[in-house]
Backbone bond lengths (Angstrom), bond angles and torsions (degrees), N, CA, C in turn:
res aa  C-N    CA-C-N  psi(-1)  N-CA   C-N-CA  omega(-1)  CA-C   N-CA-C  phi
1 M - - - 1.461 - - 1.526 109.88 -
2 S 1.320 115.46 147.30 1.458 120.91 179.58 1.518 111.54 -62.34
3 K 1.345 115.37 148.94 1.461 121.31 179.14 1.533 111.17 -95.76
4 L 1.319 117.51 13.60 1.460 120.37 -179.74 1.524 110.24 -63.03
5 P 1.333 117.26 147.96 1.467 119.68 174.06 1.525 110.16 -56.45
6 E 1.315 116.57 151.95 1.460 120.56 -173.68 1.523 113.05 -53.54
7 K 1.334 117.60 -46.88 1.457 120.15 -177.39 1.518 110.94 -62.63
8 E 1.334 116.99 -46.64 1.459 120.79 -178.24 1.523 110.79 -62.88
9 R 1.310 115.07 -39.75 1.465 120.26 179.99 1.524 111.18 -65.53
10 M 1.321 116.56 -46.89 1.463 121.33 179.47 1.526 111.35 -61.97
11 L 1.320 116.50 -44.01 1.462 119.79 -179.98 1.520 111.04 -67.00
12 G 1.339 116.06 -33.02 1.455 119.38 176.85 1.519 111.08 -62.03
13 M 1.319 115.97 -42.25 1.465 120.06 177.79 1.522 110.48 -65.88
14 Y 1.328 116.14 -42.17 1.461 118.78 -178.48 1.528 110.99 -65.09
15 R 1.333 116.69 -40.53 1.465 120.18 178.51 1.527 110.41 -57.31
16 Q 1.317 115.91 -46.41 1.460 119.40 -178.76 1.527 111.54 -64.43
17 M 1.325 116.74 -43.12 1.459 119.70 -179.72 1.524 111.43 -64.80
18 Y 1.328 116.36 -41.52 1.461 120.09 -179.04 1.527 110.15 -68.80
19 L 1.337 117.03 -37.39 1.459 120.41 178.15 1.527 110.30 -62.48
20 I 1.322 116.66 -45.85 1.469 120.22 179.09 1.524 110.27 -60.43
21 R 1.322 117.02 -44.58 1.464 121.00 -179.43 1.526 111.18 -61.21
22 K 1.329 117.30 -46.49 1.458 120.32 -177.13 1.530 111.92 -70.77
23 Y 1.326 115.92 -34.98 1.468 120.09 175.52 1.528 109.66 -61.60
24 E 1.336 115.75 -48.90 1.459 120.30 -178.50 1.525 111.63 -63.49
25 E 1.324 116.20 -40.57 1.466 119.61 178.76 1.522 111.08 -61.83
26 R 1.335 116.24 -44.08 1.460 119.27 -178.88 1.523 111.13 -66.05
27 I 1.335 116.05 -41.45 1.462 120.33 177.93 1.527 110.27 -58.41
28 Y 1.321 115.92 -43.34 1.467 120.99 -179.03 1.526 111.12 -56.69
29 Y 1.318 116.65 -48.35 1.463 120.09 -177.12 1.519 112.50 -72.17
30 L 1.329 117.10 -32.65 1.465 119.81 177.36 1.531 110.41 -64.51
31 F 1.322 117.32 -38.12 1.459 120.70 175.67 1.526 110.64 -70.57
32 L 1.327 115.48 -42.40 1.467 120.14 -178.72 1.527 111.17 -60.21
33 E 1.329 116.17 -36.40 1.465 121.52 -179.00 1.527 112.64 -83.85
34 G 1.329 117.26 -2.19 1.451 120.51 179.37 1.513 114.04 75.88
35 I 1.327 117.09 15.51 1.465 121.48 -178.27 1.522 111.27 -82.99
36 M 1.329 116.30 -32.27 1.457 121.40 -175.82 1.530 110.15 -108.11
37 P 1.334 118.34 137.26 1.468 121.39 -178.12 1.522 113.12 -82.56
38 G 1.330 115.65 170.60 1.463 119.91 172.83 1.515 114.45 84.30
39 T 1.322 115.51 -149.02 1.464 121.39 179.60 1.523 109.16 -142.17
40 I 1.323 116.82 173.92 1.466 121.03 -177.94 1.526 110.96 -143.36
41 H 1.315 114.53 150.94 1.467 123.41 170.96 1.526 104.83 -128.94
42 Q 1.321 116.90 105.16 1.461 120.59 -168.77 1.517 114.30 -94.35
43 S 1.341 114.65 155.33 1.464 121.13 -179.12 1.524 111.87 -112.12
44 T 1.328 116.97 20.57 1.455 120.42 178.54 1.528 110.20 -56.52
45 G 1.329 116.45 126.09 1.460 121.29 -176.64 1.520 112.44 103.05
46 Q 1.340 116.83 -13.77 1.460 121.06 -177.69 1.532 111.98 -112.65
47 E 1.324 116.77 19.92 1.466 120.99 -174.62 1.525 113.37 -61.86
48 A 1.328 116.77 -34.49 1.471 119.74 -178.05 1.527 111.22 -66.10
49 C 1.328 116.79 -29.31 1.467 120.34 178.87 1.523 110.11 -64.40
50 A 1.323 116.08 -50.49 1.462 121.11 -177.71 1.522 111.57 -64.02
51 V 1.324 116.24 -51.08 1.457 120.70 -174.56 1.522 111.61 -68.95
52 G 1.314 117.34 -45.50 1.460 120.51 -179.04 1.517 112.76 -61.74
53 M 1.326 116.46 -39.28 1.461 120.36 -177.48 1.522 112.64 -75.48
54 L 1.311 117.67 -35.70 1.464 120.62 -169.84 1.520 114.49 -102.01
55 Y 1.322 118.28 -8.75 1.461 120.79 -171.65 1.522 113.08 -59.00
56 D 1.315 117.91 -34.54 1.461 120.97 -175.15 1.524 114.15 -102.72
57 L 1.331 116.65 8.14 1.454 118.47 175.26 1.529 109.95 -72.78
58 R 1.320 116.14 150.38 1.457 120.85 173.19 1.528 108.90 -81.78
59 K 1.324 114.85 163.55 1.456 119.05 179.28 1.514 111.25 -61.22
60 D 1.341 116.90 -32.81 1.465 120.11 -178.18 1.519 113.23 -88.21
61 D 1.333 117.63 2.80 1.461 120.97 167.58 1.525 107.37 -81.56
62 Y 1.325 116.55 158.72 1.462 119.28 -176.16 1.534 111.73 -114.39
63 M 1.324 113.56 162.09 1.458 121.94 177.54 1.524 107.97 -140.13
64 A 1.326 116.41 137.14 1.464 121.60 177.30 1.524 108.69 -120.72
65 S 1.319 116.14 127.14 1.462 120.81 -173.94 1.530 111.73 -110.47
66 T 1.330 114.56 -171.74 1.462 123.72 -174.54 1.527 110.57 -120.21
67 H 1.338 116.22 -160.14 1.467 120.98 176.21 1.534 110.88 -73.96
68 R 1.334 117.44 -2.09 1.469 122.35 179.23 1.535 107.72 -121.54
69 P 1.343 118.43 66.84 1.465 120.71 -163.99 1.523 118.14 -97.10
70 A 1.322 118.97 -10.12 1.469 120.08 -168.98 1.526 113.51 -54.84
71 G 1.323 116.97 -48.70 1.458 119.81 -178.70 1.509 112.54 -63.61
72 H 1.314 116.59 -41.58 1.465 120.82 178.81 1.523 110.90 -61.63
73 D 1.328 115.74 -45.71 1.466 119.79 -176.95 1.528 111.76 -64.85
74 L 1.314 116.46 -45.69 1.466 119.49 179.90 1.528 110.70 -63.96
75 A 1.321 116.94 -38.53 1.467 120.39 179.71 1.525 111.54 -69.06
76 K 1.328 117.39 -28.94 1.469 120.42 -179.74 1.520 112.32 -83.37
77 G 1.342 117.22 -13.51 1.455 118.62 175.58 1.506 116.40 118.59
78 V 1.344 118.24 2.61 1.458 119.86 174.02 1.527 106.90 -64.61
79 T 1.330 117.50 133.86 1.460 119.74 -172.39 1.521 112.43 -71.85
80 L 1.302 114.94 148.04 1.457 122.07 179.16 1.524 111.13 -57.51
81 T 1.321 116.91 -45.24 1.458 120.71 -177.27 1.522 111.92 -64.43
82 S 1.331 117.03 -42.60 1.466 119.26 -179.18 1.527 110.93 -68.98
83 M 1.325 117.30 -32.19 1.464 120.68 176.14 1.528 110.08 -66.81
84 M 1.325 116.82 -45.08 1.459 120.45 -178.45 1.525 110.80 -66.21
85 C 1.337 116.44 -39.63 1.463 119.77 177.70 1.523 110.70 -62.87
86 E 1.318 116.58 -38.96 1.464 120.26 178.56 1.518 110.74 -61.47
87 M 1.319 116.05 -39.09 1.462 120.32 -179.35 1.521 111.97 -65.73
88 F 1.328 116.69 -27.78 1.457 120.97 177.58 1.530 111.84 -92.80
89 G 1.347 117.10 2.91 1.447 120.97 179.05 1.509 113.90 70.65
90 K 1.345 117.06 32.91 1.449 121.14 -174.75 1.533 112.94 -97.52
91 E 1.319 114.51 159.19 1.465 122.08 -178.06 1.523 112.55 -58.88
92 D 1.329 117.01 -33.45 1.463 121.15 -178.64 1.526 113.00 -82.66
93 G 1.323 117.57 7.60 1.453 121.11 177.65 1.512 111.48 -67.38
94 C 1.315 116.56 158.13 1.468 120.56 -177.68 1.519 111.99 -60.72
95 C 1.333 117.77 -22.87 1.465 122.27 174.64 1.524 110.31 -120.15
96 R 1.323 114.92 28.26 1.462 122.96 176.38 1.527 112.70 58.94
97 G 1.334 115.88 30.44 1.454 120.82 176.73 1.510 114.80 80.00
98 K 1.320 117.84 6.58 1.463 121.42 -175.94 1.523 113.51 -99.12
99 G 1.307 117.57 -9.56 1.460 119.98 -173.55 1.512 114.47 -98.04
100 G 1.326 115.71 -47.60 1.454 118.48 -175.98 1.517 111.89 76.60
101 A 1.331 116.40 -170.74 1.461 122.62 -169.66 1.524 114.31 -60.07
102 M 1.334 117.66 -35.26 1.462 119.72 -174.80 1.526 113.73 -92.45
103 H 1.329 116.69 -0.15 1.463 119.53 -175.37 1.525 110.97 -136.68
104 T 1.317 115.95 55.25 1.462 120.39 177.27 1.524 109.47 -100.07
105 G 1.324 115.53 161.96 1.456 120.67 179.48 1.517 109.99 158.78
106 D 1.307 116.54 173.15 1.461 121.53 179.95 1.528 108.06 -159.53
107 M 1.310 116.44 109.69 1.464 120.98 -177.63 1.525 112.04 -62.66
108 E 1.325 117.07 -24.13 1.461 120.40 -179.01 1.526 112.08 -63.34
109 V 1.330 117.12 -26.40 1.463 120.72 179.00 1.525 111.71 -112.20
110 G 1.317 116.22 12.52 1.460 119.82 177.06 1.513 114.91 80.27
111 A 1.338 116.91 21.26 1.464 120.64 177.85 1.519 108.74 -103.74
112 L 1.338 116.88 100.67 1.459 119.69 177.08 1.524 109.21 -58.96
113 V 1.316 117.47 144.71 1.460 119.77 178.38 1.528 108.80 -61.02
114 A 1.309 115.70 130.09 1.465 122.12 -172.13 1.522 112.20 -58.68
115 N 1.325 114.85 149.36 1.454 123.12 -176.50 1.523 109.22 -115.15
116 A 1.326 117.80 120.82 1.460 121.17 -176.73 1.523 113.34 -85.95
117 I 1.332 117.26 -5.01 1.466 120.08 177.09 1.526 108.73 -79.49
118 V 1.317 117.27 126.36 1.464 120.84 -177.80 1.529 110.29 -59.62
119 G 1.328 115.65 117.78 1.456 120.73 -178.61 1.519 113.72 79.92
120 G 1.321 117.84 -1.73 1.454 121.32 -175.23 1.517 114.46 -66.36
121 N 1.324 116.80 -24.72 1.468 119.35 -179.30 1.535 112.94 -83.87
122 M 1.313 117.40 -8.32 1.469 119.83 -175.18 1.531 112.53 -70.98
123 P 1.333 120.11 -49.87 1.465 118.51 175.87 1.525 112.47 -66.96
124 I 1.321 117.11 -30.87 1.465 120.25 176.47 1.526 109.35 -62.53
125 S 1.312 116.46 -43.24 1.462 120.70 179.19 1.520 111.70 -63.94
126 A 1.321 116.02 -38.74 1.469 119.55 176.70 1.525 110.00 -62.58
127 G 1.345 116.25 -38.31 1.458 120.28 178.29 1.513 112.72 -65.76
128 V 1.345 116.01 -41.66 1.472 120.16 177.14 1.529 109.71 -62.98
129 A 1.317 116.37 -44.31 1.467 120.52 179.69 1.531 111.04 -63.18
130 L 1.320 116.61 -38.25 1.467 120.15 177.90 1.533 110.10 -64.34
131 A 1.330 116.08 -38.94 1.463 119.82 177.83 1.527 110.77 -62.43
132 F 1.335 116.36 -43.63 1.463 119.99 177.16 1.531 110.10 -56.93
133 K 1.322 115.69 -45.10 1.466 119.97 -176.91 1.526 111.27 -67.01
134 M 1.324 117.06 -40.93 1.460 120.60 -179.44 1.527 111.89 -66.62
135 M 1.346 115.58 -31.13 1.466 120.12 178.64 1.525 112.17 -88.27
136 K 1.345 115.25 3.99 1.457 122.33 179.10 1.532 112.14 56.63
137 K 1.329 115.24 41.98 1.461 121.19 176.26 1.525 109.07 -100.80
138 D 1.337 116.22 158.25 1.464 119.00 179.31 1.530 111.82 -100.91
139 N 1.339 116.60 18.00 1.463 120.22 178.15 1.530 110.88 -68.77
140 V 1.328 114.96 158.15 1.462 120.64 176.41 1.521 108.82 -129.80
141 I 1.322 115.66 163.66 1.460 121.00 173.55 1.521 109.00 -129.48
142 V 1.326 115.81 136.86 1.462 122.68 175.48 1.521 107.54 -104.18
143 C 1.320 116.32 125.95 1.464 122.08 -178.29 1.527 109.89 -115.62
144 F 1.332 116.26 115.22 1.461 121.39 178.28 1.531 110.43 -90.79
145 F 1.326 116.17 146.05 1.460 121.51 173.25 1.522 108.29 -157.37
146 G 1.312 116.23 162.63 1.454 120.54 -179.91 1.514 111.96 -93.93
147 D 1.322 116.46 171.89 1.463 120.60 -178.31 1.528 111.60 -61.28
148 G 1.329 116.79 -32.50 1.460 119.67 -179.77 1.518 113.29 -63.99
149 A 1.321 116.93 -28.70 1.463 120.99 -178.33 1.525 112.45 -67.11
150 T 1.332 116.82 -18.99 1.466 119.03 -179.05 1.525 112.14 -68.89
151 N 1.338 117.39 -11.72 1.461 121.35 176.58 1.528 112.16 -96.09
152 E 1.322 116.33 2.85 1.459 120.78 179.32 1.526 111.05 -90.64
153 G 1.315 116.50 149.41 1.452 120.41 177.37 1.515 112.14 -61.94
154 A 1.341 116.40 -32.53 1.464 120.72 -179.06 1.528 111.51 -60.60
155 F 1.325 116.83 -33.08 1.460 121.41 178.14 1.531 109.67 -60.86
156 H 1.312 116.53 -51.42 1.463 121.14 -175.07 1.535 111.71 -71.21
157 E 1.311 116.95 -41.08 1.463 120.02 179.10 1.534 110.98 -63.27
158 S 1.324 115.01 -41.10 1.465 119.68 -177.19 1.521 111.20 -69.56
159 L 1.338 116.81 -43.31 1.458 119.25 178.79 1.520 111.28 -64.08
160 N 1.315 116.35 -38.10 1.460 119.29 179.66 1.526 110.97 -63.65
161 A 1.330 116.76 -46.15 1.464 120.79 179.69 1.526 110.91 -64.16
162 A 1.337 116.44 -44.31 1.468 120.67 -179.08 1.521 110.96 -62.28
163 A 1.323 115.91 -35.48 1.473 120.22 -178.32 1.522 112.14 -71.35
164 I 1.331 116.27 -49.10 1.469 118.16 -174.42 1.529 112.22 -70.94
165 W 1.349 116.52 -25.62 1.463 120.00 179.71 1.534 112.85 -101.09
166 K 1.339 115.90 0.96 1.469 121.18 -178.57 1.529 111.38 49.96
167 L 1.315 115.14 57.92 1.464 120.63 -176.01 1.530 111.54 -82.32
168 P 1.342 117.61 146.65 1.462 122.24 -178.87 1.525 112.53 -81.07
169 V 1.326 115.38 61.97 1.459 120.94 -179.35 1.518 109.49 -122.89
170 I 1.326 115.78 139.16 1.459 121.95 177.46 1.520 107.43 -113.00
171 Y 1.322 116.17 112.03 1.460 121.03 -179.81 1.526 109.40 -90.65
172 V 1.329 115.64 120.33 1.465 121.24 -173.78 1.526 110.37 -117.75
173 C 1.321 115.57 111.45 1.464 121.02 177.54 1.520 109.77 -91.36
174 E 1.320 116.41 116.31 1.467 121.03 173.05 1.537 106.61 -88.44
175 N 1.302 115.80 91.56 1.462 121.16 -176.46 1.521 109.26 -85.75
176 N 1.345 114.98 94.05 1.467 119.44 178.78 1.525 111.41 -97.58
177 L 1.318 115.91 19.07 1.470 125.75 172.67 1.513 114.76 79.27
178 Y 1.335 118.76 -13.54 1.459 120.17 -175.92 1.521 112.12 -132.06
179 S 1.327 115.00 133.24 1.458 121.74 171.06 1.528 105.59 -96.30
180 A 1.318 116.35 99.21 1.465 121.43 -169.59 1.534 107.67 60.17
181 T 1.328 118.49 -106.40 1.469 120.66 -178.69 1.530 112.51 -111.21
182 T 1.326 117.68 7.90 1.462 121.14 -176.26 1.524 111.19 -108.45
183 S 1.323 116.04 128.62 1.458 120.59 178.23 1.516 110.15 -63.31
184 I 1.329 116.19 136.26 1.463 120.66 178.74 1.528 110.80 -62.06
185 A 1.338 117.18 -23.33 1.465 120.95 179.14 1.525 111.68 -65.36
186 L 1.338 117.02 -20.19 1.460 121.25 180.00 1.524 112.47 -89.96
187 T 1.329 117.16 -9.54 1.468 119.55 -175.51 1.525 113.64 -123.44
188 C 1.330 116.76 -2.18 1.464 119.99 -179.95 1.519 109.94 -149.40
189 N 1.331 117.07 133.26 1.462 121.41 -179.29 1.523 112.95 -81.23
190 K 1.316 116.89 -11.80 1.453 121.04 -178.46 1.534 110.44 -91.00
191 P 1.336 118.53 136.78 1.470 120.16 179.65 1.526 112.99 -68.59
192 N 1.324 115.88 -27.16 1.463 121.12 178.70 1.529 107.64 -121.87
193 P 1.324 117.35 84.13 1.470 120.79 -169.28 1.521 115.42 -58.74
194 A 1.308 118.41 -28.64 1.472 120.67 178.68 1.524 111.02 -89.69
195 A 1.322 116.88 -53.50 1.466 121.17 -175.74 1.523 112.14 -64.08
196 D 1.332 117.24 -42.54 1.461 120.00 -179.12 1.530 112.01 -65.04
197 R 1.317 116.25 -33.82 1.458 119.88 -178.18 1.528 112.12 -81.26
198 A 1.322 117.18 -21.69 1.469 120.19 179.39 1.523 111.29 -62.75
199 I 1.325 116.18 -26.80 1.465 121.48 -179.21 1.525 110.97 -58.72
200 A 1.340 116.21 -34.20 1.460 120.18 -178.12 1.526 112.07 -63.60
201 Y 1.327 115.83 -22.86 1.470 119.86 -178.31 1.532 111.38 -106.83
202 D 1.319 115.78 9.57 1.465 121.71 179.25 1.530 111.22 58.83
203 I 1.340 115.36 38.91 1.461 121.44 177.33 1.527 108.50 -105.04
204 P 1.331 118.41 128.62 1.465 120.50 176.44 1.522 110.44 -58.21
205 A 1.325 116.44 138.96 1.465 120.37 -178.13 1.525 110.28 -137.94
206 E 1.313 114.83 148.30 1.461 121.69 176.40 1.526 109.82 -130.90
207 V 1.318 115.89 143.61 1.463 121.98 171.00 1.517 106.99 -108.78
208 V 1.334 116.33 123.29 1.459 121.16 -170.24 1.524 110.63 -130.53
209 D 1.316 115.98 149.50 1.462 121.83 173.19 1.527 107.97 -68.16
210 G 1.306 116.91 103.15 1.456 121.49 -176.68 1.503 114.90 -72.45
211 N 1.326 117.84 -5.14 1.463 120.77 177.21 1.524 112.09 -98.00
212 D 1.311 117.03 1.61 1.466 122.26 178.02 1.523 107.75 -111.63
213 V 1.321 116.72 103.47 1.457 121.13 -173.25 1.526 112.40 -61.58
214 L 1.322 117.71 -31.74 1.460 120.24 -179.09 1.523 111.50 -72.46
215 K 1.332 117.01 -39.67 1.462 119.88 177.13 1.528 110.89 -67.28
216 V 1.318 115.85 -38.47 1.461 119.60 176.74 1.523 109.81 -62.73
217 N 1.320 116.57 -43.57 1.456 120.87 -178.22 1.528 111.72 -65.67
218 E 1.323 116.79 -36.03 1.465 120.29 177.70 1.530 110.50 -63.99
219 A 1.323 116.06 -42.03 1.469 119.91 178.31 1.524 109.97 -66.30
220 A 1.321 116.32 -39.41 1.464 120.72 178.93 1.527 110.70 -62.21
221 T 1.321 116.35 -41.16 1.468 121.09 -179.75 1.516 110.94 -59.12
222 R 1.329 116.38 -44.14 1.467 120.50 179.83 1.535 110.99 -65.01
223 A 1.316 115.96 -43.70 1.464 120.12 -177.49 1.526 111.82 -68.61
224 I 1.322 116.86 -39.84 1.470 120.46 178.66 1.520 110.35 -62.87
225 A 1.324 116.28 -42.29 1.466 120.37 179.94 1.526 110.58 -62.06
226 R 1.331 117.52 -43.05 1.466 120.96 178.40 1.526 110.50 -60.57
227 A 1.338 115.67 -46.32 1.460 119.83 -176.27 1.523 111.72 -65.21
228 R 1.332 116.54 -42.05 1.469 120.41 -177.19 1.523 112.48 -66.59
229 T 1.304 116.41 -30.03 1.476 119.73 -176.64 1.520 112.93 -95.34
230 G 1.342 116.26 12.45 1.457 119.84 174.20 1.509 115.55 81.82
231 E 1.351 117.88 15.38 1.463 120.41 -178.55 1.516 113.33 -85.08
232 G 1.340 116.44 -6.19 1.457 118.67 174.61 1.505 115.86 100.63
233 P 1.331 115.93 -166.75 1.463 121.90 -172.34 1.525 114.17 -78.52
234 T 1.321 114.35 163.29 1.463 122.45 173.17 1.520 107.25 -136.71
235 V 1.318 116.55 145.10 1.466 121.92 172.23 1.524 107.75 -109.42
236 I 1.326 116.39 126.20 1.461 121.70 177.60 1.525 107.79 -120.65
237 E 1.316 116.30 121.42 1.464 120.81 178.21 1.522 108.88 -104.94
238 L 1.322 115.02 116.74 1.459 121.73 -177.36 1.524 110.01 -101.84
239 K 1.314 116.33 118.33 1.456 121.34 177.59 1.529 108.77 -82.13
240 T 1.329 115.73 115.68 1.454 119.89 -175.15 1.529 109.16 -147.26
241 Y 1.323 117.01 -167.67 1.469 120.16 -174.34 1.520 109.01 -161.30
242 R 1.310 116.79 126.49 1.465 118.34 175.78 1.526 109.78 -81.31
243 H 1.319 116.19 137.31 1.467 119.89 -177.61 1.522 112.17 -73.51
244 G 1.316 116.40 -32.22 1.456 120.03 -179.49 1.510 112.11 -102.65
245 G 1.327 115.38 -168.90 1.447 120.55 179.94 1.517 112.40 -79.82
246 H 1.318 114.83 -177.97 1.461 119.92 178.84 1.527 110.03 -59.52
247 S 1.324 116.02 -43.34 1.457 121.89 175.73 1.527 107.56 -139.52
248 R 1.315 116.63 -178.61 1.471 118.21 -173.67 1.522 112.91 -69.60
249 N 1.341 118.19 -13.30 1.463 120.63 179.22 1.527 112.89 -95.70
250 D 1.328 116.56 7.81 1.461 122.14 -175.42 1.531 109.91 -102.67
251 A 1.320 116.19 114.92 1.472 121.06 -178.38 1.527 113.34 -87.44
252 C 1.312 118.25 0.72 1.471 123.24 175.41 1.526 113.96 62.72
253 Q 1.299 117.89 34.12 1.464 120.37 -179.42 1.525 112.19 -67.53
254 Y 1.303 117.38 -16.11 1.467 122.57 -177.09 1.526 112.97 -84.32
255 R 1.344 117.92 -8.78 1.470 119.89 -177.13 1.528 110.35 -97.46
256 P 1.333 117.65 131.69 1.471 120.83 177.75 1.529 110.76 -62.07
257 K 1.318 116.64 138.28 1.465 121.06 -177.74 1.535 111.65 -64.49
258 E 1.342 116.60 -33.97 1.467 118.84 178.81 1.528 110.27 -66.09
259 E 1.321 115.89 -37.37 1.460 120.85 178.42 1.524 110.19 -64.44
260 E 1.319 115.60 -45.52 1.461 119.90 179.78 1.521 110.87 -60.12
261 K 1.329 116.78 -45.48 1.466 119.68 -178.45 1.525 111.21 -61.88
262 A 1.331 116.13 -42.66 1.462 120.01 -178.59 1.525 111.00 -60.46
263 W 1.321 116.40 -41.10 1.458 120.01 -179.69 1.526 111.97 -77.12
264 F 1.318 117.43 -37.10 1.464 119.59 178.51 1.524 111.03 -63.67
265 D 1.328 116.31 -31.64 1.471 120.01 177.12 1.533 110.95 -67.48
266 R 1.313 116.88 -17.74 1.460 121.78 179.27 1.531 110.49 -102.02
267 D 1.308 116.38 28.77 1.467 122.48 -179.83 1.532 109.95 -49.42
268 P 1.338 118.78 119.30 1.470 120.81 -174.09 1.518 114.38 -65.34
269 V 1.317 117.52 -34.05 1.468 120.30 -178.88 1.528 110.53 -72.92
270 K 1.314 116.68 -50.47 1.464 120.59 -179.03 1.532 111.36 -64.01
271 N 1.322 116.37 -40.97 1.464 119.20 -178.22 1.519 112.29 -69.64
272 F 1.330 117.58 -35.47 1.461 119.55 177.24 1.526 110.23 -69.95
273 R 1.312 116.18 -34.89 1.469 120.41 175.67 1.528 109.80 -61.19
274 S 1.328 115.81 -46.22 1.470 120.26 179.46 1.519 111.01 -63.09
275 Y 1.320 116.62 -36.95 1.461 121.43 179.05 1.523 110.59 -63.22
276 L 1.315 117.19 -46.06 1.469 121.24 179.96 1.525 111.17 -58.73
277 L 1.331 115.86 -40.59 1.461 119.86 179.52 1.527 110.93 -71.39
278 S 1.318 116.93 -41.51 1.468 120.11 -177.72 1.525 112.01 -66.03
279 Q 1.337 116.74 -30.69 1.463 121.24 179.15 1.531 112.07 -86.96
280 K 1.333 114.64 0.90 1.471 121.27 179.72 1.529 112.17 56.75
281 L 1.331 114.69 34.57 1.462 119.66 176.62 1.521 111.50 -81.66
282 V 1.323 115.67 -19.18 1.459 120.55 -177.39 1.529 108.66 -157.66
283 A 1.310 116.18 153.04 1.465 121.25 178.52 1.525 110.15 -92.20
284 E 1.315 115.94 155.72 1.453 121.87 179.78 1.530 111.63 -54.58
285 E 1.315 116.70 -41.21 1.462 120.98 -178.14 1.527 111.38 -63.04
286 E 1.320 116.22 -38.45 1.462 119.55 -179.68 1.525 110.97 -67.82
287 L 1.324 116.58 -39.83 1.458 119.76 177.31 1.528 110.90 -64.14
288 Q 1.314 116.26 -41.46 1.468 119.64 179.28 1.522 111.10 -62.78
289 T 1.316 116.56 -37.79 1.469 120.43 178.00 1.525 110.61 -63.66
290 I 1.336 115.88 -44.22 1.465 120.91 178.36 1.526 110.34 -61.21
291 E 1.326 116.11 -45.25 1.463 121.06 -177.25 1.528 111.78 -64.73
292 K 1.312 116.87 -42.44 1.473 120.22 179.63 1.524 110.82 -65.01
293 S 1.338 116.08 -36.60 1.457 120.08 178.71 1.525 110.96 -64.96
294 I 1.331 116.42 -42.21 1.467 120.87 179.55 1.527 110.54 -66.85
295 E 1.324 116.72 -42.41 1.462 120.65 178.62 1.528 110.74 -61.28
296 S 1.333 116.40 -38.26 1.462 121.17 176.87 1.523 110.73 -65.61
297 D 1.331 116.41 -40.57 1.462 120.62 177.98 1.531 111.07 -60.99
298 V 1.335 116.27 -41.11 1.466 120.38 178.92 1.524 109.97 -65.01
299 D 1.329 116.99 -42.97 1.472 121.08 177.45 1.525 110.82 -57.71
300 Q 1.312 116.49 -45.85 1.458 121.04 -178.75 1.528 111.37 -66.23
301 A 1.333 116.35 -37.49 1.464 119.91 179.14 1.526 110.87 -64.68
302 V 1.323 116.59 -40.59 1.468 120.61 178.51 1.524 110.18 -64.32
303 E 1.314 116.66 -45.58 1.471 120.49 -179.68 1.525 111.13 -61.81
304 Y 1.330 115.37 -43.86 1.457 119.40 179.70 1.528 110.58 -62.77
305 A 1.325 115.92 -45.90 1.461 120.48 -176.74 1.521 111.85 -64.35
306 Q 1.317 116.87 -38.66 1.460 119.43 -179.43 1.528 111.61 -65.88
307 N 1.312 117.10 -30.42 1.461 121.16 -177.42 1.525 113.54 -96.74
308 A 1.319 117.36 -6.79 1.463 121.61 -178.12 1.531 110.21 -71.58
309 P 1.324 117.83 154.29 1.475 121.13 -178.66 1.527 112.59 -74.73
310 F 1.323 115.40 150.31 1.458 121.10 172.30 1.525 108.88 -77.27
311 P 1.324 117.95 160.02 1.461 119.90 177.09 1.531 111.20 -63.85
312 Q 1.319 116.89 151.18 1.449 120.94 174.04 1.533 109.00 -69.14
313 I 1.321 115.89 150.19 1.465 119.73 -179.11 1.525 111.28 -57.78
314 E 1.330 116.12 -34.91 1.463 120.44 -178.50 1.523 112.92 -62.54
315 S 1.329 116.18 -22.44 1.465 119.36 -177.27 1.526 112.19 -67.13
316 A 1.326 116.98 -13.70 1.466 120.40 177.84 1.530 110.91 -65.45
317 L 1.329 116.29 -19.13 1.461 120.46 -178.92 1.520 112.58 -93.64
318 T 1.331 117.01 -3.64 1.460 120.06 179.15 1.527 109.97 -104.11
319 D 1.336 115.91 161.01 1.467 122.63 -179.97 1.527 112.64 64.99
320 V 1.330 116.35 17.93 1.458 120.11 179.18 1.525 110.27 -77.87
321 Y 1.334 116.04 -39.42 1.457 120.97 175.60 1.510 107.97 -148.74
322 W 1.327 115.42 162.41 1.466 120.12 -178.26 1.520 110.21 -74.70
323 E 1.328 115.95 130.07 1.461 120.40 -175.64 1.518 112.73 -99.13
324 G 1.310 117.10 9.14 1.453 120.45 173.15 1.497 114.98 74.70
325 K 1.326 117.86 34.88 1.455 121.16 -178.58 1.529 110.13 -69.86
């Protein structure tokens, strides 16, 4: 865990959560207005999962994300400007405009380029963890996946390999109750599809309130310590809820309104803000200053991205395969 003073540490988490929220909000409206191309799968409402899990990772630790990667990438250190440029398909994007919303990342900060295949990043993460172990490094990798991925073969194969080889990988299930538009209750008999199944592989598992950034961070601290000291993998199941649909074309007609209200009342960003004020860790004016600064940063990133150059046509022939540099 970081040795930062409590106030600085708390504000650091809040900054990241607020940045993710404002980034996602701006992306939503840019798509709605037809200004931005492509499609999106947003993580609004799940900010505490990303920030709590990744806040104490080192730069040389890795993270593997899903088709909903924005929050994870920003929390791991991918720059706001490069993320926004990627969304506009620009040369200065984190993947040089070739990835788009579901394929962002930056190896320089340990963010593997996101994988849109459900469960597809799980064996990759096991491979990265195996490499760390073979090189006798104490690095760890955090692998995010949704509740739906627990029904994939890749989930079980990866957990089995990680368990028998004691790999330094932390498997994090963001259980937002729905696999696309289908309730997890209709596809799994277990209430905790990731944590309950981890028992079969003798992997320690925790079920955590994914909307409480401090509880998530506490679980992350325990799992990181286990991985660094060679004790093997951990499964952490975070109970959370996405505020929007599966993608931008999903109106969420399948979700009960009472359920939505109950979860919206547990908004992780707003509730953490209230917590900071109630504990007198920060004054309202200071929070407003932080928020205005972040909003300004988002404005500048959008302006920069809109005016940035598109990739040259010739770039379509690069990054196709590894050239052994």
